[in-house]
All heavy atoms as TSV, in Angstrom:
chain	resi	resn	atom	element	x	y	z
A	1	MET	N	N	60.171	167.896	78.217
A	1	MET	CA	C	59.849	168.111	76.832
A	1	MET	C	C	61.158	168.078	76.052
A	1	MET	O	O	62.051	168.855	76.323
A	1	MET	CB	C	59.161	169.464	76.663
A	1	MET	CG	C	57.872	169.551	77.429
A	1	MET	SD	S	57.097	171.156	77.226
A	1	MET	CE	C	55.833	170.964	78.448
A	2	VAL	N	N	61.221	167.149	75.130
A	2	VAL	CA	C	62.486	166.966	74.437
A	2	VAL	C	C	62.517	167.465	73.008
A	2	VAL	O	O	63.560	167.473	72.389
A	2	VAL	CB	C	62.936	165.487	74.476
A	2	VAL	CG1	C	63.312	165.080	75.866
A	2	VAL	CG2	C	61.892	164.572	73.884
A	3	GLY	N	N	61.418	167.884	72.462
A	3	GLY	CA	C	61.423	168.432	71.113
A	3	GLY	C	C	61.066	167.413	70.057
A	3	GLY	O	O	60.844	166.243	70.342
A	4	PRO	N	N	61.023	167.860	68.809
A	4	PRO	CA	C	60.683	166.984	67.694
A	4	PRO	C	C	61.683	165.834	67.559
A	4	PRO	O	O	62.889	166.030	67.705
A	4	PRO	CB	C	60.757	167.921	66.481
A	4	PRO	CG	C	60.578	169.299	67.035
A	4	PRO	CD	C	61.210	169.251	68.391
A	5	LYS	N	N	61.159	164.648	67.278
A	5	LYS	CA	C	62.006	163.450	67.180
A	5	LYS	C	C	63.112	163.574	66.136
A	5	LYS	O	O	64.170	162.992	66.288
A	5	LYS	CB	C	61.149	162.223	66.862
A	5	LYS	CG	C	60.275	161.795	67.995
A	5	LYS	CD	C	59.472	160.562	67.628
A	5	LYS	CE	C	58.584	160.152	68.777
A	5	LYS	NZ	N	57.849	158.933	68.487
A	6	LYS	N	N	62.867	164.336	65.068
A	6	LYS	CA	C	63.831	164.387	63.965
A	6	LYS	C	C	65.077	165.231	64.259
A	6	LYS	O	O	66.060	165.137	63.545
A	6	LYS	CB	C	63.151	164.894	62.701
A	6	LYS	CG	C	62.651	166.315	62.804
A	6	LYS	CD	C	61.937	166.753	61.551
A	6	LYS	CE	C	61.402	168.163	61.749
A	6	LYS	NZ	N	60.659	168.612	60.618
A	7	LEU	N	N	65.042	166.042	65.305
A	7	LEU	CA	C	66.198	166.885	65.622
A	7	LEU	C	C	67.264	166.100	66.381
A	7	LEU	O	O	66.960	165.381	67.325
A	7	LEU	CB	C	65.767	168.087	66.461
A	7	LEU	CG	C	64.840	169.101	65.804
A	7	LEU	CD1	C	64.486	170.207	66.804
A	7	LEU	CD2	C	65.482	169.689	64.565
A	8	SER	N	N	68.521	166.268	65.989
A	8	SER	CA	C	69.602	165.544	66.668
A	8	SER	C	C	69.734	165.976	68.129
A	8	SER	O	O	70.031	165.149	68.998
A	8	SER	CB	C	70.924	165.738	65.932
A	8	SER	OG	O	71.314	167.096	65.937
A	9	ILE	N	N	69.466	167.251	68.421
A	9	ILE	CA	C	69.550	167.715	69.812
A	9	ILE	C	C	68.495	167.024	70.674
A	9	ILE	O	O	68.720	166.768	71.855
A	9	ILE	CB	C	69.451	169.262	69.908
A	9	ILE	CG1	C	69.769	169.744	71.322
A	9	ILE	CG2	C	68.084	169.756	69.490
A	9	ILE	CD1	C	71.180	169.508	71.772
A	10	THR	N	N	67.366	166.698	70.070
A	10	THR	CA	C	66.322	165.969	70.782
A	10	THR	C	C	66.842	164.608	71.219
A	10	THR	O	O	66.667	164.200	72.375
A	10	THR	CB	C	65.074	165.801	69.894
A	10	THR	OG1	O	64.528	167.083	69.621
A	10	THR	CG2	C	64.033	164.930	70.551
A	11	GLN	N	N	67.482	163.902	70.308
A	11	GLN	CA	C	68.008	162.578	70.628
A	11	GLN	C	C	69.104	162.662	71.687
A	11	GLN	O	O	69.185	161.822	72.583
A	11	GLN	CB	C	68.514	161.887	69.359
A	11	GLN	CG	C	67.398	161.583	68.373
A	11	GLN	CD	C	66.249	160.805	68.998
A	11	GLN	OE1	O	66.452	159.858	69.751
A	11	GLN	NE2	N	65.027	161.222	68.697
A	12	LYS	N	N	69.939	163.693	71.612
A	12	LYS	CA	C	70.995	163.870	72.616
A	12	LYS	C	C	70.400	164.155	73.989
A	12	LYS	O	O	70.861	163.624	75.006
A	12	LYS	CB	C	71.943	164.999	72.194
A	12	LYS	CG	C	72.800	164.638	71.007
A	12	LYS	CD	C	73.678	165.792	70.581
A	12	LYS	CE	C	74.486	165.419	69.351
A	12	LYS	NZ	N	75.337	166.508	68.893
A	13	ARG	N	N	69.380	165.009	74.035
A	13	ARG	CA	C	68.708	165.319	75.296
A	13	ARG	C	C	68.108	164.063	75.914
A	13	ARG	O	O	68.242	163.808	77.095
A	13	ARG	CB	C	67.562	166.302	75.030
A	13	ARG	CG	C	67.743	167.621	75.619
A	13	ARG	CD	C	66.484	168.458	75.421
A	13	ARG	NE	N	66.910	169.766	74.991
A	13	ARG	CZ	C	66.602	170.345	73.865
A	13	ARG	NH1	N	65.797	169.772	73.015
A	13	ARG	NH2	N	67.067	171.520	73.558
A	14	LEU	N	N	67.424	163.291	75.080
A	14	LEU	CA	C	66.779	162.074	75.556
A	14	LEU	C	C	67.804	161.054	76.041
A	14	LEU	O	O	67.616	160.425	77.085
A	14	LEU	CB	C	65.901	161.488	74.455
A	14	LEU	CG	C	65.014	160.318	74.836
A	14	LEU	CD1	C	64.133	160.647	76.032
A	14	LEU	CD2	C	64.158	159.900	73.651
A	15	THR	N	N	68.892	160.926	75.321
A	15	THR	CA	C	69.965	160.011	75.744
A	15	THR	C	C	70.530	160.439	77.097
A	15	THR	O	O	70.719	159.602	77.993
A	15	THR	CB	C	71.081	159.963	74.680
A	15	THR	OG1	O	70.533	159.458	73.464
A	15	THR	CG2	C	72.240	159.093	75.130
A	16	GLY	N	N	70.776	161.719	77.264
A	16	GLY	CA	C	71.285	162.221	78.549
A	16	GLY	C	C	70.320	161.974	79.682
A	16	GLY	O	O	70.713	161.599	80.795
A	17	TYR	N	N	69.035	162.181	79.429
A	17	TYR	CA	C	67.995	161.937	80.436
A	17	TYR	C	C	67.978	160.473	80.851
A	17	TYR	O	O	67.987	160.145	82.039
A	17	TYR	CB	C	66.638	162.355	79.863
A	17	TYR	CG	C	65.458	162.077	80.751
A	17	TYR	CD1	C	65.311	162.727	81.970
A	17	TYR	CD2	C	64.477	161.176	80.365
A	17	TYR	CE1	C	64.212	162.476	82.793
A	17	TYR	CE2	C	63.382	160.922	81.172
A	17	TYR	CZ	C	63.255	161.574	82.378
A	17	TYR	OH	O	62.167	161.322	83.182
A	18	LYS	N	N	68.010	159.585	79.865
A	18	LYS	CA	C	68.001	158.148	80.155
A	18	LYS	C	C	69.252	157.732	80.932
A	18	LYS	O	O	69.183	156.917	81.851
A	18	LYS	CB	C	67.886	157.343	78.862
A	18	LYS	CG	C	66.515	157.445	78.226
A	18	LYS	CD	C	66.479	156.686	76.902
A	18	LYS	CE	C	65.127	156.743	76.255
A	18	LYS	NZ	N	65.090	156.010	74.976
A	19	GLN	N	N	70.400	158.292	80.579
A	19	GLN	CA	C	71.648	157.972	81.284
A	19	GLN	C	C	71.581	158.436	82.745
A	19	GLN	O	O	72.040	157.722	83.640
A	19	GLN	CB	C	72.840	158.608	80.581
A	19	GLN	CG	C	73.189	157.962	79.270
A	19	GLN	CD	C	74.267	158.720	78.504
A	19	GLN	OE1	O	74.589	159.865	78.780
A	19	GLN	NE2	N	74.823	158.055	77.489
A	20	ALA	N	N	71.022	159.609	82.977
A	20	ALA	CA	C	70.900	160.126	84.342
A	20	ALA	C	C	69.967	159.243	85.164
A	20	ALA	O	O	70.262	158.941	86.335
A	20	ALA	CB	C	70.393	161.559	84.333
A	21	LEU	N	N	68.867	158.823	84.572
A	21	LEU	CA	C	67.942	157.929	85.283
A	21	LEU	C	C	68.642	156.619	85.637
A	21	LEU	O	O	68.541	156.140	86.779
A	21	LEU	CB	C	66.705	157.645	84.430
A	21	LEU	CG	C	65.738	158.796	84.211
A	21	LEU	CD1	C	64.622	158.360	83.256
A	21	LEU	CD2	C	65.154	159.307	85.511
A	22	LYS	N	N	69.339	156.043	84.668
A	22	LYS	CA	C	70.032	154.774	84.886
A	22	LYS	C	C	71.085	154.913	85.981
A	22	LYS	O	O	71.189	154.062	86.864
A	22	LYS	CB	C	70.677	154.305	83.583
A	22	LYS	CG	C	71.313	152.950	83.679
A	22	LYS	CD	C	71.839	152.496	82.320
A	22	LYS	CE	C	72.471	151.132	82.437
A	22	LYS	NZ	N	72.937	150.638	81.133
A	23	LYS	N	N	71.843	155.996	85.939
A	23	LYS	CA	C	72.890	156.238	86.931
A	23	LYS	C	C	72.327	156.269	88.353
A	23	LYS	O	O	72.952	155.787	89.293
A	23	LYS	CB	C	73.599	157.561	86.631
A	23	LYS	CG	C	74.674	157.925	87.628
A	23	LYS	CD	C	75.323	159.252	87.279
A	23	LYS	CE	C	76.352	159.646	88.319
A	23	LYS	NZ	N	76.979	160.932	87.994
A	24	HIS	N	N	71.131	156.802	88.485
A	24	HIS	CA	C	70.513	156.934	89.814
A	24	HIS	C	C	69.472	155.857	90.095
A	24	HIS	O	O	68.690	155.977	91.042
A	24	HIS	CB	C	69.919	158.336	89.960
A	24	HIS	CG	C	70.968	159.395	89.912
A	24	HIS	ND1	N	71.773	159.689	90.991
A	24	HIS	CD2	C	71.377	160.206	88.903
A	24	HIS	CE1	C	72.624	160.645	90.650
A	24	HIS	NE2	N	72.409	160.973	89.393
A	25	LYS	N	N	69.493	154.808	89.254
A	25	LYS	CA	C	68.616	153.654	89.413
A	25	LYS	C	C	67.137	154.042	89.501
A	25	LYS	O	O	66.389	153.579	90.352
A	25	LYS	CB	C	69.039	152.836	90.626
A	25	LYS	CG	C	70.441	152.275	90.505
A	25	LYS	CD	C	70.869	151.522	91.735
A	25	LYS	CE	C	72.186	150.853	91.581
A	25	LYS	NZ	N	73.343	151.672	91.488
A	26	ILE	N	N	66.736	154.919	88.573
A	26	ILE	CA	C	65.352	155.362	88.475
A	26	ILE	C	C	64.775	154.796	87.182
A	26	ILE	O	O	65.372	154.928	86.115
A	26	ILE	CB	C	65.247	156.897	88.475
A	26	ILE	CG1	C	65.832	157.462	89.775
A	26	ILE	CG2	C	63.801	157.342	88.278
A	26	ILE	CD1	C	65.977	158.977	89.764
A	27	GLU	N	N	63.612	154.178	87.288
A	27	GLU	CA	C	62.977	153.585	86.120
A	27	GLU	C	C	62.411	154.669	85.201
A	27	GLU	O	O	61.824	155.646	85.658
A	27	GLU	CB	C	61.851	152.657	86.567
A	27	GLU	CG	C	61.277	151.831	85.459
A	27	GLU	CD	C	60.278	150.803	85.946
A	27	GLU	OE1	O	60.422	150.329	87.089
A	27	GLU	OE2	O	59.355	150.489	85.185
A	28	LEU	N	N	62.581	154.463	83.910
A	28	LEU	CA	C	62.062	155.393	82.910
A	28	LEU	C	C	60.547	155.286	82.862
A	28	LEU	O	O	59.987	154.199	82.785
A	28	LEU	CB	C	62.641	155.051	81.530
A	28	LEU	CG	C	62.105	155.840	80.348
A	28	LEU	CD1	C	62.567	157.293	80.441
A	28	LEU	CD2	C	62.555	155.217	79.051
A	29	ASP	N	N	59.865	156.429	82.917
A	29	ASP	CA	C	58.412	156.484	82.790
A	29	ASP	C	C	58.080	157.191	81.483
A	29	ASP	O	O	58.239	158.409	81.379
A	29	ASP	CB	C	57.797	157.236	83.973
A	29	ASP	CG	C	56.288	157.226	83.970
A	29	ASP	OD1	O	55.683	156.863	82.935
A	29	ASP	OD2	O	55.698	157.585	84.996
A	30	PRO	N	N	57.621	156.449	80.473
A	30	PRO	CA	C	57.340	157.042	79.165
A	30	PRO	C	C	56.314	158.178	79.208
A	30	PRO	O	O	56.326	159.044	78.338
A	30	PRO	CB	C	56.804	155.871	78.332
A	30	PRO	CG	C	57.216	154.645	79.055
A	30	PRO	CD	C	57.369	155.015	80.496
A	31	LYS	N	N	55.460	158.210	80.202
A	31	LYS	CA	C	54.474	159.294	80.313
A	31	LYS	C	C	55.149	160.641	80.552
A	31	LYS	O	O	54.539	161.678	80.333
A	31	LYS	CB	C	53.503	159.037	81.472
A	31	LYS	CG	C	52.565	157.874	81.294
A	31	LYS	CD	C	51.584	157.784	82.443
A	31	LYS	CE	C	52.230	157.804	83.766
A	31	LYS	NZ	N	52.179	156.719	84.650
A	32	LEU	N	N	56.392	160.616	80.997
A	32	LEU	CA	C	57.091	161.853	81.321
A	32	LEU	C	C	57.956	162.377	80.181
A	32	LEU	O	O	58.677	163.345	80.351
A	32	LEU	CB	C	57.940	161.657	82.592
A	32	LEU	CG	C	57.161	161.249	83.833
A	32	LEU	CD1	C	58.113	161.026	84.999
A	32	LEU	CD2	C	56.106	162.284	84.177
A	33	ILE	N	N	57.867	161.732	79.034
A	33	ILE	CA	C	58.626	162.168	77.866
A	33	ILE	C	C	57.644	162.674	76.821
A	33	ILE	O	O	56.707	161.960	76.446
A	33	ILE	CB	C	59.468	161.021	77.280
A	33	ILE	CG1	C	60.480	160.548	78.321
A	33	ILE	CG2	C	60.169	161.455	75.999
A	33	ILE	CD1	C	61.235	159.311	77.916
A	34	ALA	N	N	57.831	163.900	76.373
A	34	ALA	CA	C	56.943	164.484	75.367
A	34	ALA	C	C	57.762	165.023	74.210
A	34	ALA	O	O	58.570	165.925	74.386
A	34	ALA	CB	C	56.115	165.602	75.985
A	35	HIS	N	N	57.559	164.430	73.055
A	35	HIS	CA	C	58.164	164.943	71.821
A	35	HIS	C	C	57.190	165.973	71.272
A	35	HIS	O	O	56.149	165.621	70.735
A	35	HIS	CB	C	58.370	163.826	70.808
A	35	HIS	CG	C	59.448	162.875	71.187
A	35	HIS	ND1	N	60.781	163.150	70.965
A	35	HIS	CD2	C	59.407	161.679	71.786
A	35	HIS	CE1	C	61.508	162.144	71.398
A	35	HIS	NE2	N	60.696	161.238	71.902
A	36	ILE	N	N	57.530	167.237	71.433
A	36	ILE	CA	C	56.629	168.286	70.975
A	36	ILE	C	C	57.364	169.245	70.045
A	36	ILE	O	O	58.589	169.304	70.043
A	36	ILE	CB	C	56.030	169.085	72.154
A	36	ILE	CG1	C	57.119	169.826	72.931
A	36	ILE	CG2	C	55.237	168.176	73.077
A	36	ILE	CD1	C	56.580	170.831	73.908
A	37	ASP	N	N	56.563	169.985	69.286
A	37	ASP	CA	C	57.153	171.037	68.474
A	37	ASP	C	C	57.329	172.266	69.381
A	37	ASP	O	O	57.206	172.161	70.588
A	37	ASP	CB	C	56.289	171.340	67.251
A	37	ASP	CG	C	54.866	171.735	67.621
A	37	ASP	OD1	O	54.627	172.176	68.762
A	37	ASP	OD2	O	53.982	171.605	66.763
A	38	PHE	N	N	57.589	173.380	68.812
A	38	PHE	CA	C	57.858	174.568	69.618
A	38	PHE	C	C	56.616	175.433	69.825
A	38	PHE	O	O	56.722	176.583	70.225
A	38	PHE	CB	C	58.979	175.385	68.964
A	38	PHE	CG	C	60.294	174.642	68.930
A	38	PHE	CD1	C	60.666	173.909	67.818
A	38	PHE	CD2	C	61.146	174.674	70.023
A	38	PHE	CE1	C	61.875	173.221	67.787
A	38	PHE	CE2	C	62.352	173.998	69.997
A	38	PHE	CZ	C	62.721	173.263	68.881
A	39	SER	N	N	55.436	174.883	69.562
A	39	SER	CA	C	54.215	175.679	69.684
A	39	SER	C	C	53.765	175.806	71.140
A	39	SER	O	O	53.892	174.879	71.943
A	39	SER	CB	C	53.082	175.067	68.858
A	39	SER	OG	O	52.634	173.868	69.445
A	40	ILE	N	N	53.235	176.967	71.451
A	40	ILE	CA	C	52.745	177.234	72.801
A	40	ILE	C	C	51.607	176.272	73.148
A	40	ILE	O	O	51.522	175.781	74.273
A	40	ILE	CB	C	52.306	178.708	72.935
A	40	ILE	CG1	C	53.531	179.615	72.856
A	40	ILE	CG2	C	51.528	178.952	74.209
A	40	ILE	CD1	C	53.230	181.093	72.787
A	41	GLU	N	N	50.758	175.980	72.175
A	41	GLU	CA	C	49.615	175.092	72.417
A	41	GLU	C	C	50.066	173.717	72.895
A	41	GLU	O	O	49.479	173.160	73.826
A	41	GLU	CB	C	48.768	174.953	71.143
A	41	GLU	CG	C	48.092	176.229	70.713
A	41	GLU	CD	C	49.013	177.178	69.931
A	41	GLU	OE1	O	50.095	176.756	69.440
A	41	GLU	OE2	O	48.661	178.370	69.843
A	42	LYS	N	N	51.077	173.164	72.258
A	42	LYS	CA	C	51.588	171.835	72.657
A	42	LYS	C	C	52.224	171.885	74.040
A	42	LYS	O	O	52.069	170.968	74.836
A	42	LYS	CB	C	52.605	171.317	71.636
A	42	LYS	CG	C	52.052	171.097	70.270
A	42	LYS	CD	C	51.336	169.784	70.186
A	42	LYS	CE	C	50.925	169.568	68.727
A	42	LYS	NZ	N	50.406	168.272	68.466
A	43	VAL	N	N	52.954	172.950	74.322
A	43	VAL	CA	C	53.578	173.105	75.638
A	43	VAL	C	C	52.507	173.153	76.727
A	43	VAL	O	O	52.592	172.456	77.742
A	43	VAL	CB	C	54.466	174.368	75.690
A	43	VAL	CG1	C	54.965	174.636	77.101
A	43	VAL	CG2	C	55.635	174.237	74.729
A	44	VAL	N	N	51.481	173.966	76.509
A	44	VAL	CA	C	50.406	174.110	77.495
A	44	VAL	C	C	49.674	172.781	77.683
A	44	VAL	O	O	49.447	172.351	78.820
A	44	VAL	CB	C	49.424	175.233	77.078
A	44	VAL	CG1	C	48.183	175.231	77.946
A	44	VAL	CG2	C	50.116	176.584	77.140
A	45	LYS	N	N	49.318	172.124	76.603
A	45	LYS	CA	C	48.594	170.847	76.683
A	45	LYS	C	C	49.400	169.791	77.436
A	45	LYS	O	O	48.880	169.095	78.310
A	45	LYS	CB	C	48.258	170.352	75.272
A	45	LYS	CG	C	47.433	169.105	75.252
A	45	LYS	CD	C	47.085	168.703	73.830
A	45	LYS	CE	C	46.310	167.396	73.836
A	45	LYS	NZ	N	45.989	166.952	72.486
A	46	THR	N	N	50.674	169.686	77.107
A	46	THR	CA	C	51.533	168.701	77.772
A	46	THR	C	C	51.696	169.030	79.258
A	46	THR	O	O	51.589	168.148	80.113
A	46	THR	CB	C	52.914	168.637	77.091
A	46	THR	OG1	O	52.722	168.277	75.723
A	46	THR	CG2	C	53.820	167.635	77.768
A	47	THR	N	N	51.936	170.295	79.563
A	47	THR	CA	C	52.101	170.716	80.956
A	47	THR	C	C	50.837	170.418	81.757
A	47	THR	O	O	50.913	169.872	82.870
A	47	THR	CB	C	52.440	172.217	81.044
A	47	THR	OG1	O	53.634	172.456	80.299
A	47	THR	CG2	C	52.640	172.656	82.481
A	48	GLU	N	N	49.684	170.746	81.204
A	48	GLU	CA	C	48.421	170.485	81.900
A	48	GLU	C	C	48.226	169.000	82.170
A	48	GLU	O	O	47.781	168.613	83.251
A	48	GLU	CB	C	47.247	171.050	81.104
A	48	GLU	CG	C	47.182	172.560	81.147
A	48	GLU	CD	C	46.110	173.150	80.231
A	48	GLU	OE1	O	45.545	172.419	79.379
A	48	GLU	OE2	O	45.855	174.362	80.373
A	49	SER	N	N	48.584	168.152	81.219
A	49	SER	CA	C	48.431	166.712	81.431
A	49	SER	C	C	49.397	166.207	82.501
A	49	SER	O	O	49.046	165.356	83.318
A	49	SER	CB	C	48.613	165.939	80.125
A	49	SER	OG	O	49.945	165.968	79.689
A	50	TRP	N	N	50.618	166.735	82.531
A	50	TRP	CA	C	51.586	166.321	83.550
A	50	TRP	C	C	51.157	166.762	84.945
A	50	TRP	O	O	51.398	166.062	85.917
A	50	TRP	CB	C	52.966	166.878	83.237
A	50	TRP	CG	C	53.700	166.135	82.150
A	50	TRP	CD1	C	53.429	164.888	81.680
A	50	TRP	CD2	C	54.825	166.589	81.425
A	50	TRP	NE1	N	54.316	164.551	80.693
A	50	TRP	CE2	C	55.189	165.571	80.520
A	50	TRP	CE3	C	55.566	167.758	81.443
A	50	TRP	CZ2	C	56.256	165.679	79.647
A	50	TRP	CZ3	C	56.636	167.863	80.567
A	50	TRP	CH2	C	56.974	166.842	79.682
A	51	LEU	N	N	50.535	167.920	85.038
A	51	LEU	CA	C	50.114	168.412	86.355
A	51	LEU	C	C	48.985	167.585	86.958
A	51	LEU	O	O	48.728	167.673	88.153
A	51	LEU	CB	C	49.720	169.893	86.272
A	51	LEU	CG	C	50.875	170.846	85.982
A	51	LEU	CD1	C	50.354	172.267	85.792
A	51	LEU	CD2	C	51.924	170.798	87.081
A	52	LYS	N	N	48.341	166.760	86.150
A	52	LYS	CA	C	47.263	165.890	86.631
A	52	LYS	C	C	47.776	164.514	87.054
A	52	LYS	O	O	47.009	163.716	87.575
A	52	LYS	CB	C	46.209	165.728	85.539
A	52	LYS	CG	C	45.479	167.012	85.224
A	52	LYS	CD	C	44.521	166.831	84.059
A	52	LYS	CE	C	43.893	168.166	83.689
A	52	LYS	NZ	N	43.076	168.057	82.466
A	53	LEU	N	N	49.049	164.242	86.827
A	53	LEU	CA	C	49.614	162.927	87.147
A	53	LEU	C	C	49.661	162.685	88.654
A	53	LEU	O	O	49.790	163.611	89.440
A	53	LEU	CB	C	51.030	162.788	86.580
A	53	LEU	CG	C	51.160	162.737	85.067
A	53	LEU	CD1	C	52.637	162.735	84.675
A	53	LEU	CD2	C	50.463	161.508	84.504
A	54	ASN	N	N	49.565	161.424	88.991
A	54	ASN	CA	C	49.718	161.016	90.382
A	54	ASN	C	C	50.653	159.816	90.377
A	54	ASN	O	O	50.335	158.818	89.727
A	54	ASN	CB	C	48.359	160.651	90.979
A	54	ASN	CG	C	48.406	160.615	92.481
A	54	ASN	OD1	O	49.435	160.813	93.090
A	54	ASN	ND2	N	47.271	160.347	93.073
A	55	PRO	N	N	51.785	159.853	91.044
A	55	PRO	CA	C	52.230	160.905	91.950
A	55	PRO	C	C	52.574	162.179	91.179
A	55	PRO	O	O	52.872	162.146	89.992
A	55	PRO	CB	C	53.468	160.327	92.630
A	55	PRO	CG	C	53.965	159.277	91.698
A	55	PRO	CD	C	52.761	158.776	90.931
A	56	LYS	N	N	52.536	163.277	91.908
A	56	LYS	CA	C	52.795	164.593	91.338
A	56	LYS	C	C	54.240	164.696	90.849
A	56	LYS	O	O	55.145	164.120	91.439
A	56	LYS	CB	C	52.547	165.696	92.372
A	56	LYS	CG	C	51.148	165.716	92.920
A	56	LYS	CD	C	50.247	166.422	91.967
A	56	LYS	CE	C	48.856	166.548	92.576
A	56	LYS	NZ	N	47.873	166.885	91.581
A	57	ILE	N	N	54.425	165.455	89.781
A	57	ILE	CA	C	55.783	165.724	89.316
A	57	ILE	C	C	56.357	166.899	90.103
A	57	ILE	O	O	55.606	167.688	90.673
A	57	ILE	CB	C	55.809	166.030	87.802
A	57	ILE	CG1	C	54.972	167.275	87.477
A	57	ILE	CG2	C	55.335	164.838	87.002
A	57	ILE	CD1	C	55.145	167.754	86.052
A	58	ASP	N	N	57.667	166.987	90.162
A	58	ASP	CA	C	58.273	168.093	90.921
A	58	ASP	C	C	59.228	168.937	90.076
A	58	ASP	O	O	59.851	169.867	90.575
A	58	ASP	CB	C	58.973	167.591	92.173
A	58	ASP	CG	C	60.073	166.594	91.883
A	58	ASP	OD1	O	60.350	166.312	90.707
A	58	ASP	OD2	O	60.653	166.091	92.848
A	59	ALA	N	N	59.319	168.614	88.777
A	59	ALA	CA	C	60.175	169.404	87.890
A	59	ALA	C	C	59.811	169.118	86.441
A	59	ALA	O	O	59.256	168.065	86.131
A	59	ALA	CB	C	61.642	169.070	88.120
A	60	ILE	N	N	60.120	170.079	85.590
A	60	ILE	CA	C	59.951	169.906	84.141
A	60	ILE	C	C	61.206	170.453	83.467
A	60	ILE	O	O	61.622	171.571	83.745
A	60	ILE	CB	C	58.713	170.666	83.611
A	60	ILE	CG1	C	57.425	170.100	84.223
A	60	ILE	CG2	C	58.664	170.595	82.085
A	60	ILE	CD1	C	56.169	170.866	83.829
A	61	PHE	N	N	61.787	169.646	82.586
A	61	PHE	CA	C	62.890	170.110	81.751
A	61	PHE	C	C	62.270	170.640	80.468
A	61	PHE	O	O	61.545	169.931	79.794
A	61	PHE	CB	C	63.865	168.970	81.435
A	61	PHE	CG	C	64.673	168.539	82.616
A	61	PHE	CD1	C	64.268	167.483	83.396
A	61	PHE	CD2	C	65.843	169.208	82.939
A	61	PHE	CE1	C	65.006	167.086	84.495
A	61	PHE	CE2	C	66.589	168.820	84.033
A	61	PHE	CZ	C	66.164	167.761	84.815
A	62	SER	N	N	62.564	171.861	80.153
A	62	SER	CA	C	61.942	172.517	79.018
A	62	SER	C	C	62.820	172.472	77.774
A	62	SER	O	O	64.041	172.498	77.863
A	62	SER	CB	C	61.641	173.972	79.377
A	62	SER	OG	O	61.115	174.660	78.281
A	63	ILE	N	N	62.157	172.470	76.636
A	63	ILE	CA	C	62.841	172.447	75.347
A	63	ILE	C	C	63.514	173.776	75.028
A	63	ILE	O	O	64.488	173.824	74.300
A	63	ILE	CB	C	61.835	172.057	74.243
A	63	ILE	CG1	C	62.531	171.846	72.922
A	63	ILE	CG2	C	60.727	173.059	74.121
A	63	ILE	CD1	C	61.625	171.300	71.852
A	64	SER	N	N	62.987	174.876	75.583
A	64	SER	CA	C	63.531	176.199	75.269
A	64	SER	C	C	63.138	177.200	76.359
A	64	SER	O	O	62.266	176.919	77.173
A	64	SER	CB	C	62.981	176.689	73.929
A	64	SER	OG	O	61.604	176.960	74.034
A	65	ASP	N	N	63.760	178.356	76.319
A	65	ASP	CA	C	63.402	179.416	77.272
A	65	ASP	C	C	61.956	179.849	77.076
A	65	ASP	O	O	61.231	180.077	78.046
A	65	ASP	CB	C	64.330	180.615	77.118
A	65	ASP	CG	C	65.754	180.321	77.573
A	65	ASP	OD1	O	65.950	179.310	78.274
A	65	ASP	OD2	O	66.649	181.106	77.225
A	66	LYS	N	N	61.542	179.965	75.826
A	66	LYS	CA	C	60.166	180.368	75.523
A	66	LYS	C	C	59.173	179.367	76.118
A	66	LYS	O	O	58.174	179.760	76.724
A	66	LYS	CB	C	59.978	180.474	74.014
A	66	LYS	CG	C	58.633	180.981	73.601
A	66	LYS	CD	C	58.570	181.112	72.077
A	66	LYS	CE	C	57.184	181.551	71.632
A	66	LYS	NZ	N	57.077	181.649	70.189
A	67	SER	N	N	59.457	178.096	75.975
A	67	SER	CA	C	58.588	177.057	76.539
A	67	SER	C	C	58.624	177.115	78.069
A	67	SER	O	O	57.593	176.924	78.723
A	67	SER	CB	C	59.022	175.680	76.067
A	67	SER	OG	O	58.884	175.570	74.675
A	68	ALA	N	N	59.778	177.367	78.633
A	68	ALA	CA	C	59.899	177.444	80.099
A	68	ALA	C	C	59.018	178.558	80.662
A	68	ALA	O	O	58.361	178.383	81.681
A	68	ALA	CB	C	61.355	177.658	80.503
A	69	VAL	N	N	58.995	179.676	79.977
A	69	VAL	CA	C	58.136	180.792	80.426
A	69	VAL	C	C	56.679	180.364	80.391
A	69	VAL	O	O	55.916	180.628	81.318
A	69	VAL	CB	C	58.384	182.054	79.562
A	69	VAL	CG1	C	57.326	183.112	79.839
A	69	VAL	CG2	C	59.774	182.591	79.809
A	70	GLN	N	N	56.263	179.673	79.323
A	70	GLN	CA	C	54.893	179.191	79.223
A	70	GLN	C	C	54.568	178.235	80.356
A	70	GLN	O	O	53.490	178.294	80.939
A	70	GLN	CB	C	54.692	178.467	77.905
A	70	GLN	CG	C	53.870	179.054	76.831
A	70	GLN	CD	C	52.904	180.124	77.196
A	70	GLN	OE1	O	53.209	181.280	77.045
A	70	GLN	NE2	N	51.729	179.787	77.624
A	71	ILE	N	N	55.490	177.339	80.658
A	71	ILE	CA	C	55.277	176.364	81.730
A	71	ILE	C	C	55.095	177.063	83.065
A	71	ILE	O	O	54.203	176.728	83.834
A	71	ILE	CB	C	56.472	175.371	81.786
A	71	ILE	CG1	C	56.460	174.497	80.532
A	71	ILE	CG2	C	56.424	174.533	83.051
A	71	ILE	CD1	C	57.768	173.757	80.307
A	72	ILE	N	N	55.915	178.043	83.344
A	72	ILE	CA	C	55.833	178.779	84.602
A	72	ILE	C	C	54.504	179.515	84.715
A	72	ILE	O	O	53.889	179.530	85.780
A	72	ILE	CB	C	57.023	179.759	84.749
A	72	ILE	CG1	C	58.307	178.954	84.911
A	72	ILE	CG2	C	56.803	180.711	85.905
A	72	ILE	CD1	C	59.565	179.770	84.731
A	73	GLN	N	N	54.047	180.080	83.617
A	73	GLN	CA	C	52.774	180.809	83.643
A	73	GLN	C	C	51.640	179.869	83.918
A	73	GLN	O	O	50.681	180.166	84.540
A	73	GLN	CB	C	52.542	181.558	82.337
A	73	GLN	CG	C	53.474	182.717	82.180
A	73	GLN	CD	C	53.302	183.446	80.843
A	73	GLN	OE1	O	52.752	182.912	79.892
A	73	GLN	NE2	N	53.792	184.663	80.773
């Protein structure tokens, strides 16, 4: 979860993510990128959709500590 598109930190996070994927020769999967606001509802909805993906995901990078707690719950 990278946050609202208009925030500069969002763009920096996304750039870093893309660079890490490229460095390790991993193809970018757009389904794994979610531009969300800071609402609990969006975090829960996005997390639930990711948990249904196949192959299964094994990690989530959270936009904030508050969102991370929601994801863990």
